[in-house]
FIMI-604820 format. One line per field, with one value per residue (C-alpha): residue in three letters; x negated, y negated, z negated. Coordinates in steps of 0.2 Angstrom, whole numbers. Each point is the difference from the previous one (the first is absolute). Layout:
rest: ALA|...;
X: X|...;
Y: Y|...;
Z: Z|...;
REM end
This chain:
rest: MET|SER|LEU|GLN|ALA|ARG|LEU|THR|LEU|TRP|ALA|ILE|GLY|LEU|THR|ALA|ALA|VAL|VAL|CYS|ILE|ALA|SER|ALA|LEU|ASP|VAL|GLY|SER|GLU|PHE|SER|ARG|GLN|PHE|ASP|ALA|THR|ARG|HIS|ASP|ALA|GLN|LEU|ILE|LEU|GLN|SER|ILE|GLY|GLU|PHE|VAL|ARG|TYR|ALA|VAL|ASP|HIS|ASP|PRO|ASN|ALA|GLU|SER|ALA|GLN|ALA|ALA|ILE|GLU|GLN|ASP|ALA|PRO|ASP|LEU|SER|ALA|GLY|LEU|ASN|ARG|LEU|MET|ARG|GLY|SER|ARG|PRO|PHE|VAL|GLU|VAL|ALA|VAL|CYS|ASP|HIS|ARG|GLN|ARG|VAL|ILE|ALA|ASP|SER|ASP|ALA|ALA|ARG|VAL|GLY|GLY|THR|CYS|PRO|ARG|LEU|PRO|ASP|TRP|ASN|ASP|VAL|VAL|PRO|ARG|SER|ASN|TRP|PHE|ASP|ARG|LEU|ARG|LEU|VAL|TRP|ARG|ASP|GLN|GLY|GLU|TYR|GLU|VAL|SER|GLY|ASP|VAL|THR|SER|ALA|ARG|SER|GLY|PRO|SER|VAL|PHE|GLY|VAL|LYS|LEU|VAL|LEU|ARG|PRO|ARG|LEU|ILE|TRP|ALA|ASP|LEU|ALA|PRO|ILE|LEU|LYS|LYS|HIS|LEU|ALA|ILE|SER|ALA|LEU|ALA|ILE|ALA|GLY|SER|MET|PHE|GLY|ALA|PHE|LEU|PHE|PHE|SER|PHE|ALA|LEU|ARG|PRO|LEU|GLY|LYS|LEU|GLY|ARG|MET|ILE|ASP|LEU|ILE|ALA|LYS|GLY|GLU|TYR|GLU|PHE|PRO|SER|ALA|ASN|PRO|GLN|THR|ALA|PRO|GLY|GLY|ASP|SER|GLN|ASP|GLU|PHE|ARG|ILE|VAL|ALA|SER|LYS|VAL|SER|MET|LEU|GLY|GLN|GLN|LEU|ARG|GLY|ALA|GLN|TYR|GLU|PHE|SER|ASP|LEU|LYS|THR|ASN|VAL|GLU|ARG|LEU|LEU|GLU|GLU|LEU|GLU|ASP|ALA|VAL|LEU|ILE|PHE|ALA|ARG|ASP|ARG|ARG|LEU|ILE|ALA|ALA|ALA|GLY|SER|VAL|GLU|LYS|PHE|LEU|GLY|ARG|PRO|ARG|THR|ALA|LEU|LEU|GLY|GLU|THR|ILE|THR|ASP|ILE|PHE|PRO|THR|GLY|THR|PRO|LEU|GLY|LEU|PHE|LEU|ALA|GLN|ALA|VAL|GLN|THR|GLY|ARG|THR|LEU|ARG|ASN|ARG|ARG|VAL|PRO|LEU|GLU|LYS|GLY|PHE|GLY|LEU|LEU|SER|VAL|GLU|PHE|LEU|GLU|SER|SER|ALA|ALA|GLY|GLY|MET|LEU|ILE|ARG|LEU|ARG|ASP|PRO|GLU|ALA|THR|ARG|GLN|ILE|GLY|ARG|GLN|LEU|GLN|THR|ALA|ASP|ARG|ILE|SER|ALA|ILE|SER|ARG|LEU|THR|LYS|GLY|VAL|ALA|HIS|GLU|VAL|LYS|ASN|PRO|LEU|ASN|ALA|ILE|LEU|MET|HIS|VAL|GLU|LEU|ALA|ARG|MET|LYS|LEU|ALA|HIS|LYS|ASP|TYR|ASP|LEU|ASP|PRO|GLN|MET|ASP|ILE|ILE|THR|SER|GLU|ILE|MET|ARG|LEU|ASP|ARG|VAL|VAL|LYS|THR|PHE|LEU|ASP|PHE|ALA|ARG|PRO|VAL|GLN|LEU|ASN|LEU|SER|ASP|VAL|ARG|ILE|GLY|ASP|PHE|MET|GLU|ASP|VAL|ALA|SER|LEU|ALA|ARG|PRO|GLN|ALA|ALA|ALA|SER|GLY|ILE|GLU|ILE|VAL|GLU|ARG|ILE|ASN|VAL|GLU|ASP|SER|MET|ILE|THR|VAL|ASP|VAL|ASP|LEU|LEU|LYS|GLN|ALA|VAL|PHE|ASN|ILE|VAL|VAL|ASN|SER|ILE|GLU|ALA|MET|GLU|ASN|GLY|GLY|THR|LEU|SER|PHE|GLU|ALA|SER|VAL|LYS|GLY|ASP|ASP|ALA|GLU|ILE|ARG|ILE|SER|ASP|THR|GLY|PRO|GLY|ILE|PRO|ALA|ALA|VAL|ARG|GLU|ARG|ILE|TYR|ASP|LEU|TYR|PHE|THR|THR|LYS|GLU|ASN|GLY|SER|GLY|ILE|GLY|LEU|ALA|MET|THR|TYR|ARG|ILE|VAL|GLN|LEU|HIS|ASP|GLY|THR|ILE|ASP|PHE|ASN|SER|GLU|PRO|GLY|ARG|GLY|THR|SER|PHE|SER|LEU|ARG|PHE|PRO|LEU|SER|LEU|VAL|SER|ALA;
X: 0|-7|-4|14|13|-6|1|17|7|-8|8|17|-2|-5|14|13|-7|1|18|4|-7|10|16|-4|-3|17|9|-7|5|18|-1|-5|13|14|-5|-2|18|6|-7|7|17|-1|-3|14|12|-6|3|17|5|-7|10|15|-3|-2|16|9|-7|1|18|9|3|11|-14|-8|-17|-10|0|19|3|-11|9|17|-5|-9|12|0|-19|-3|12|-10|-17|7|5|-18|-8|9|-10|-16|-10|-13|8|12|5|0|4|2|-6|1|-14|2|-2|18|8|14|3|-6|3|4|14|-3|-16|8|-3|-15|-18|-9|-11|-19|-9|-17|-2|0|-10|-14|-2|1|-14|-13|4|-8|10|-4|8|15|3|-1|13|13|-3|-1|4|18|-1|8|-8|7|-2|6|4|7|15|4|15|5|12|-12|-12|-15|10|-8|8|-10|3|-8|1|-4|-7|-5|-16|6|14|-13|-6|17|-4|-18|2|6|-13|-14|6|0|-18|-6|7|-9|-16|0|3|-14|-12|4|-1|-17|-7|5|-7|-17|-1|2|-12|-14|3|-4|-11|-12|-1|-16|-8|5|-9|-15|-1|1|-13|-12|4|-5|-16|-4|4|-12|14|-3|13|16|17|4|-15|11|-2|18|5|-13|7|7|6|-6|-1|-16|4|-12|6|-5|-17|-4|7|-12|-14|4|2|-17|-8|7|-7|-17|1|7|-16|-11|9|-3|-18|-2|7|-11|-15|4|1|-17|-8|6|-7|-16|-2|2|-14|-12|1|-16|-10|0|-12|0|-16|0|-14|-11|2|10|15|16|13|1|13|3|-10|-15|-3|1|-15|-10|4|5|17|3|4|-18|-8|8|-13|-15|-11|-2|-17|7|13|-10|-19|-12|-8|15|3|17|-9|-13|14|8|-16|-3|17|-1|-18|5|18|6|16|2|13|3|-19|-3|-10|-5|9|-3|12|0|1|12|4|-6|7|-6|9|-5|14|-8|-10|-16|-7|-1|19|10|0|11|-6|11|-5|10|0|-3|8|15|1|0|13|12|-3|5|15|5|-2|12|12|-2|3|17|4|-3|12|13|-3|1|16|8|-5|8|16|0|-3|14|12|-1|6|14|6|0|10|13|2|3|12|10|-1|7|14|5|0|11|12|1|3|-17|-7|-16|-11|-15|-11|3|-3|-16|-7|5|-9|-15|-1|2|-15|-9|3|-6|-16|-3|1|-11|-13|0|-1|-15|-8|2|-6|-17|-15|-15|-16|-15|-14|-17|-14|-3|-12|10|-10|3|18|2|-10|13|15|-8|-4|18|6|-12|10|16|-8|-10|16|8|-15|-5|-18|-5|-12|-8|-7|-5|-11|2|-17|3|15|13|18|10|15|10|-8|14|14|-11|-4|19|2|-13|5|18|-6|-12|14|11|-14|-3|19|0|-13|9|-11|-17|-10|-12|2|-13|-5|-8|-6|-9|-3|7|-4|6|11|-2|10|5|7|9|3|8|3|18|15|0|14|16|1|18|-4|-16|8|8|-14|-3|18|5|10|-4|-7|0|-4|13|-4|-8|4|-4|-11|-18|-5|12|-11|-16|6|3|-16|-10|9|-3|-19|1|-3|8|6|2|1|-2|9|-1|13|-10|-16|2|2|-13|4|-11|-1|-10|-5|-11|-17|-5|-9|-14|-2|0;
Y: 0|-17|-14|-11|14|4|-19|-1|15|-6|-18|8|11|-14|-11|14|2|-18|-1|16|-7|-17|11|10|-16|-7|16|-1|-18|5|13|-12|-13|13|6|-18|-3|16|-7|-17|7|11|-16|-9|15|1|-19|2|14|-9|-15|11|9|-16|-7|15|-1|-19|-2|13|-8|14|13|5|1|-2|18|2|-14|10|16|-8|-7|16|6|-17|-2|18|-4|-16|8|14|-14|-8|16|3|-13|1|13|8|-2|14|-3|-13|3|-11|9|-5|0|19|4|4|-5|-12|-5|8|-2|19|0|18|-4|-12|7|10|-2|-15|8|0|-2|-5|-19|-6|-16|11|10|-13|-11|14|8|-4|0|18|5|-11|9|16|-7|-6|15|15|-4|6|-6|-15|-15|-13|-19|-5|-16|-6|-11|-10|-12|-13|14|14|-6|12|13|1|8|10|-1|14|-1|16|1|13|-4|12|-13|-14|10|-3|-19|3|12|-13|-12|13|5|-17|-3|17|-5|-17|8|13|-14|-10|15|4|-18|-3|16|-5|-17|6|12|-13|-12|13|7|-18|-7|15|4|-10|6|17|-2|-7|15|13|-10|1|19|3|-9|10|16|-5|-3|-17|1|-9|4|-18|-9|-14|-15|-5|16|-1|-4|-17|-1|-14|-12|-7|6|8|17|-3|-7|16|12|-8|2|18|3|-8|11|15|-5|-2|17|8|-6|6|17|1|-5|13|13|-5|0|17|7|-8|7|18|-2|-7|15|12|-8|-4|16|5|14|13|16|13|12|16|6|5|-17|5|-10|9|-14|-17|-13|-18|-10|12|-2|-18|0|15|0|19|8|7|17|1|-4|13|13|-11|-5|-17|-3|6|-14|-13|2|-5|-12|-11|-13|9|17|-8|-6|16|10|-11|2|19|0|-11|6|-18|-6|-15|-11|-12|-1|-11|11|-3|9|1|-14|-12|5|11|4|17|9|16|10|18|12|8|-6|4|-5|19|0|-6|-18|-13|-13|-15|-13|-16|-15|-16|-12|12|1|-19|-2|13|-8|-17|8|8|-16|-8|14|-4|-18|4|12|-13|-12|14|0|-19|1|10|-14|-13|10|1|-18|-4|12|-9|-17|9|8|-16|-8|14|-2|-18|2|12|-13|-13|12|3|-19|-3|14|-10|-16|-7|-10|-6|11|-12|11|16|-10|-7|18|7|-14|2|19|-2|-13|14|12|-12|-2|18|3|-15|7|17|-8|-10|15|10|-13|5|-8|-6|6|-12|14|-3|10|-2|7|11|-7|-18|4|8|-14|-13|10|2|-19|-4|12|-6|-15|9|15|-11|-8|17|6|13|5|2|13|2|16|-4|14|-4|-8|-11|10|-10|2|-9|-8|-15|-8|-11|14|13|-12|-2|19|3|-15|6|16|-10|-11|15|8|-16|-2|19|-3|-12|3|-1|14|4|-4|10|-5|15|2|15|8|17|7|-12|-9|-14|3|-15|5|-12|8|-6|7|-5|11|9|2|10|16|-4|-15|5|5|-17|-12|-4|-2|-18|-9|13|-7|4|-17|-11|-14|10|-2|18|-6|0|18|2|-14|9|16|-8|-10|16|9|-14|3|18|4|10|-4|12|-1|10|-4|8|-6|-9|0|-11|-1|1|-5|6|-9|8|-8|5|-7|-13|6|-12|11|16;
Z: 0|4|-12|7|-2|-18|-4|7|-9|-16|2|4|-15|-11|6|-3|-18|-4|6|-9|-16|3|2|-16|-10|8|-5|-18|-1|6|-14|-13|5|0|-18|-6|7|-9|-17|3|4|-16|-10|8|-4|-18|-2|7|-11|-15|3|2|-16|-9|7|-6|-17|-3|7|-10|-18|-5|1|-17|8|16|2|-3|13|13|-4|1|18|4|14|8|-2|7|15|3|-1|12|13|-2|3|17|10|-10|9|-6|-17|-4|-19|-13|-18|-16|-16|-18|-12|-4|19|2|17|-3|18|16|19|-1|-13|-3|-9|-13|-17|5|-3|9|14|-3|17|6|-1|19|-6|-7|16|14|-6|-1|17|16|17|3|-17|4|16|-9|-13|13|13|-12|-17|-4|-19|-9|-9|-11|-2|-17|-10|-16|-3|-15|-5|-13|-8|2|-13|-2|11|17|15|13|18|11|19|8|18|13|10|13|4|4|15|9|-1|5|14|13|-5|2|16|7|-7|7|17|0|-6|14|13|-8|0|18|6|-10|7|18|-3|-7|14|13|-8|-2|17|8|-14|-2|19|3|-15|4|17|-8|-12|14|10|-15|-3|18|-3|-16|9|14|13|8|14|-7|7|3|9|7|-10|2|-9|-14|-18|0|18|10|-14|-7|-18|-13|5|18|-5|-11|13|13|-12|-3|18|3|-13|8|17|-7|-9|16|9|-14|2|18|-3|-13|12|14|-12|-6|18|4|-16|4|17|-6|-13|14|10|-15|-11|-9|5|-13|0|-13|-2|-9|-12|15|7|15|5|-4|3|9|2|6|12|1|19|-3|-12|7|18|0|-2|-18|7|7|-17|-10|-7|3|-14|-7|7|18|-2|-8|5|-13|12|0|-14|-4|-1|-12|-11|-1|-3|-14|-7|1|-8|-15|-2|-2|7|12|2|15|4|14|14|18|13|19|2|-15|-18|-10|-18|-6|-15|-6|-14|-7|-2|-16|-14|8|17|4|4|14|5|8|12|6|12|1|12|-11|12|2|-19|-2|13|-8|-17|8|8|-17|-10|13|-4|-18|3|9|-14|-13|10|-2|-18|-1|8|-14|-12|11|1|-19|-1|12|-9|-17|6|10|-15|-10|15|-1|-19|2|14|-11|-15|12|5|-18|-3|15|-6|-17|10|-5|15|-8|11|1|-12|11|16|-7|-5|16|10|-11|3|18|0|-10|14|12|-9|-2|19|4|-12|8|17|-5|-8|16|12|9|-8|10|-8|0|-2|-5|-7|-19|-13|-12|-15|5|2|-17|-8|7|-6|-18|0|4|-14|-14|-6|-2|-7|-13|-5|-4|-9|13|4|18|5|17|8|18|8|19|4|16|6|9|5|15|-8|-1|-16|-6|3|-9|-15|-2|1|-13|-11|-1|-8|-12|-6|-3|-11|-10|-4|-5|-13|-12|-14|9|7|15|18|11|18|9|18|8|17|3|17|14|-13|-13|-15|-12|-17|-12|-18|-15|-18|-1|-5|17|13|-6|9|5|10|8|17|2|-4|18|4|5|-14|-13|-16|-19|-5|-7|12|14|18|6|14|-6|1|16|8|-6|8|16|1|-3|14|11|-2|3|-18|-14|-17|-15|-19|-15|-16|-18|-13|-14|10|15|18|15|17|14|18|14|16|15|-1|13|16|-6|-16|10;
REM end
């Protein structure tokens, strides 16, 4: 299910829930009103009966006492009470009792002379009940309750008459039922109308954002062909609004990544073809130094087909009078392994590697010949492939950064919808936030486009020692301010590398700044340089807390940072600069002991 569909269903459900809650509150209010009306009616009836009793007592001077006056008028009083009860639903009975709890008048004449009824007090039950309990009372309760009061008169003296009004809650339902049906009908219409309105609103309001989300999902999956390439059908139509601007940026990003994908595909094809043409020559000799297996470009290096060489001895294939034969004879005699030793061949030079298949030189041996120029070419092609792969990895970070403001936009659109539903038309805060997030999207896309733009290198030969001294000098003031000691170990003599000095300084200094900031309580910052084979290695080490294992795979990702105010661009830029120089970057980190970054670059031809 798409994001737009999920948000629409969520909004419809929320709207229905709000309307249902409002309807429930309205029904509860109606219950409260009905119960309050019942209590009010009971008080009016009690007052009327009280006046009637006082009138009967005070206007019969011939009666010996107040009770005698009531008993004398009991038939008439009971008949009057009966008439009063006929139109006083939910009240079913009213009784006048003396101080001995004997009924002296009742709306039901058969009860006169009996014991005054004792029922639960309605005024005690209602205040403690919620609207659900009240619904249960009027719907399912078949019992009776009383509302009582006392009556005194001028003649009664200390004697007090009790008036008890009996009601049945089930009879209240007859008055409530039509009202509740009306409320339910109105609520059903309101729910249906609000759900339909929410569906229409989100169907149109979220359509541009839905298209943007689908475009970003396609980019994240590596699919850069969008279903709608026509600008007129992009999110936002033909208007120059914020959605149209963001859609055009996303489309531009997709076009660039599509070009990178094509470039990577072409490069992969070329590399595979190159590997077929530039395979190493691999020869395996048994204990008796006879060739038992050969593979790769044997004919290219030795000028003979490999099938013709099988069974020959090592001295037959590599005569001792040749430079290559001398190297191999020396390796067999000393039992020492050779790795990428530069040796002269009939045409140019090659790289010779010798490995013994057993612990002693008496066992079998493997000889490998490589073309150094082809190796360099393959290395450059693979490094280019790594750069393309890095761009793909950076894209994931861009997609993540784009989705965050999109989610914020969707949330504030929903908040605006809720405010409109409550007739609150003050939408300026939401519109300001939505505009701000759209501008943030624009900045993210622009930053990525700037990052991916080709860089023109100003290459020059520089001494590695001088370069490292310059970087250390730049770092000393900041390191001293943080209580950090700088240690230099430069073992490169006069070796040189061909680089863009300013760019490489920026790359190395990004690592240095991170190391200094990691050592909040001081420590040691080491600058090391050495030559390993045909490469120069630059190593920057610190004694900080190390890089957590959970984030090590992401430190070169664009926009990824663990700092509170970090931009997530520094190490990504360092990674890119190193690759532009056909170099490699790696690091080793131990928790609590520090981190060491290693940068390797090909030595300059001047050094070689």
